[in-house]
MIDOVO-118451 format. One record per residue (C-alpha): x, y, z; residue in one letter; chain. Coordinates in Angstrom, 3 decimals. Example, Ala and Ser with C-alpha at 12.3 -4.5 7.8 and 13.67 -1.06 7.14 Angstrom:
<atoms>
c1=12.300 | c2=-4.500 | c3=7.800 | residu=a | chaine=A
c1=13.670 | c2=-1.060 | c3=7.140 | residu=s | chaine=A
</atoms>
This chain:
<atoms>
c1=-105.330 | c2=165.296 | c3=-99.972 | residu=x | chaine=A
c1=-106.782 | c2=161.945 | c3=-100.710 | residu=x | chaine=A
c1=-108.258 | c2=158.794 | c3=-99.295 | residu=x | chaine=A
c1=-108.006 | c2=155.021 | c3=-99.382 | residu=x | chaine=A
c1=-110.915 | c2=152.596 | c3=-99.180 | residu=x | chaine=A
c1=-110.062 | c2=150.225 | c3=-96.319 | residu=x | chaine=A
c1=-113.146 | c2=147.997 | c3=-96.506 | residu=x | chaine=A
c1=-115.285 | c2=148.997 | c3=-93.531 | residu=x | chaine=A
c1=-113.836 | c2=152.526 | c3=-93.338 | residu=x | chaine=A
c1=-112.105 | c2=155.246 | c3=-95.330 | residu=x | chaine=A
c1=-108.642 | c2=156.519 | c3=-94.477 | residu=x | chaine=A
c1=-108.160 | c2=160.165 | c3=-95.455 | residu=x | chaine=A
c1=-104.912 | c2=162.115 | c3=-95.553 | residu=x | chaine=A
c1=-103.827 | c2=165.735 | c3=-95.818 | residu=x | chaine=A
c1=-100.167 | c2=166.376 | c3=-96.610 | residu=x | chaine=A
c1=-98.000 | c2=169.491 | c3=-96.619 | residu=x | chaine=A
c1=-94.371 | c2=170.304 | c3=-97.321 | residu=x | chaine=A
c1=-93.944 | c2=172.679 | c3=-94.379 | residu=x | chaine=A
c1=-91.393 | c2=172.717 | c3=-91.579 | residu=x | chaine=A
c1=-92.588 | c2=169.454 | c3=-90.028 | residu=x | chaine=A
c1=-93.359 | c2=168.641 | c3=-86.401 | residu=x | chaine=A
c1=-91.048 | c2=167.087 | c3=-83.815 | residu=x | chaine=A
c1=-92.291 | c2=163.665 | c3=-82.698 | residu=x | chaine=A
c1=-92.343 | c2=164.898 | c3=-79.077 | residu=x | chaine=A
c1=-95.286 | c2=167.131 | c3=-80.044 | residu=x | chaine=A
c1=-97.393 | c2=164.554 | c3=-81.936 | residu=x | chaine=A
c1=-99.929 | c2=164.008 | c3=-79.133 | residu=x | chaine=A
c1=-99.618 | c2=167.471 | c3=-77.639 | residu=x | chaine=A
c1=-100.875 | c2=169.269 | c3=-80.759 | residu=x | chaine=A
c1=-104.308 | c2=167.670 | c3=-80.345 | residu=x | chaine=A
c1=-104.786 | c2=169.251 | c3=-76.897 | residu=x | chaine=A
c1=-106.954 | c2=172.345 | c3=-76.660 | residu=x | chaine=A
c1=-105.186 | c2=175.737 | c3=-76.727 | residu=x | chaine=A
c1=-101.861 | c2=174.185 | c3=-77.742 | residu=x | chaine=A
c1=-99.854 | c2=176.118 | c3=-80.302 | residu=x | chaine=A
c1=-96.383 | c2=175.229 | c3=-81.502 | residu=x | chaine=A
c1=-95.741 | c2=178.736 | c3=-82.801 | residu=x | chaine=A
c1=-96.732 | c2=182.062 | c3=-81.273 | residu=x | chaine=A
c1=-98.922 | c2=183.657 | c3=-83.900 | residu=x | chaine=A
c1=-101.686 | c2=186.095 | c3=-83.126 | residu=x | chaine=A
c1=-104.062 | c2=184.510 | c3=-85.642 | residu=x | chaine=A
c1=-104.172 | c2=181.041 | c3=-84.087 | residu=x | chaine=A
c1=-106.221 | c2=180.025 | c3=-81.055 | residu=x | chaine=A
c1=-104.844 | c2=176.493 | c3=-80.689 | residu=x | chaine=A
c1=-108.259 | c2=174.810 | c3=-80.712 | residu=x | chaine=A
c1=-108.539 | c2=173.633 | c3=-84.338 | residu=x | chaine=A
c1=-106.922 | c2=170.197 | c3=-84.078 | residu=x | chaine=A
c1=-108.573 | c2=169.470 | c3=-80.735 | residu=x | chaine=A
c1=-111.979 | c2=170.081 | c3=-82.339 | residu=x | chaine=A
c1=-111.076 | c2=167.916 | c3=-85.323 | residu=x | chaine=A
c1=-110.011 | c2=165.091 | c3=-83.007 | residu=x | chaine=A
c1=-113.281 | c2=165.298 | c3=-81.038 | residu=x | chaine=A
c1=-115.337 | c2=165.132 | c3=-84.221 | residu=x | chaine=A
c1=-113.378 | c2=162.145 | c3=-85.546 | residu=x | chaine=A
c1=-113.705 | c2=160.318 | c3=-82.201 | residu=x | chaine=A
c1=-117.449 | c2=161.098 | c3=-82.069 | residu=x | chaine=A
c1=-117.808 | c2=159.182 | c3=-85.349 | residu=x | chaine=A
c1=-115.646 | c2=156.293 | c3=-84.033 | residu=x | chaine=A
c1=-112.669 | c2=157.215 | c3=-86.173 | residu=x | chaine=A
c1=-109.053 | c2=157.858 | c3=-85.346 | residu=x | chaine=A
c1=-106.537 | c2=160.562 | c3=-86.205 | residu=x | chaine=A
c1=-102.744 | c2=160.548 | c3=-86.279 | residu=x | chaine=A
c1=-99.839 | c2=162.100 | c3=-88.115 | residu=x | chaine=A
c1=-96.481 | c2=161.344 | c3=-89.613 | residu=x | chaine=A
c1=-93.936 | c2=164.121 | c3=-89.861 | residu=x | chaine=A
c1=-90.317 | c2=164.789 | c3=-90.638 | residu=x | chaine=A
c1=-88.712 | c2=168.073 | c3=-89.690 | residu=x | chaine=A
c1=-87.794 | c2=170.115 | c3=-92.740 | residu=x | chaine=A
c1=-89.820 | c2=167.837 | c3=-95.037 | residu=x | chaine=A
c1=-93.466 | c2=168.143 | c3=-94.017 | residu=x | chaine=A
c1=-96.389 | c2=166.519 | c3=-92.242 | residu=x | chaine=A
c1=-99.164 | c2=164.144 | c3=-93.209 | residu=x | chaine=A
c1=-102.319 | c2=163.976 | c3=-91.102 | residu=x | chaine=A
c1=-104.421 | c2=160.832 | c3=-91.375 | residu=x | chaine=A
c1=-107.922 | c2=160.136 | c3=-90.120 | residu=x | chaine=A
c1=-110.446 | c2=157.350 | c3=-90.499 | residu=x | chaine=A
c1=-114.218 | c2=157.369 | c3=-90.740 | residu=x | chaine=A
c1=-116.467 | c2=154.323 | c3=-90.781 | residu=x | chaine=A
c1=-118.592 | c2=153.755 | c3=-93.860 | residu=x | chaine=A
c1=-122.310 | c2=154.114 | c3=-93.351 | residu=x | chaine=A
c1=-124.804 | c2=151.487 | c3=-94.493 | residu=x | chaine=A
</atoms>
């Protein structure tokens, strides 16, 4: 986890060393009730809620991932005056 000061906004990141995500799923994972794995403990709404919150505050969210290496999620939030 960390962030970078980009002038008028902050760019945050959260990184893991998990199994990674195929690029074909990059946009799909932000849709409500979408799960890449069938686990009973996941509802598939977490990332869709995160995306809505980030968009509400005029930010953006995206990811970079490599299968077998891990995933980094990035998001931006504007600085407040």
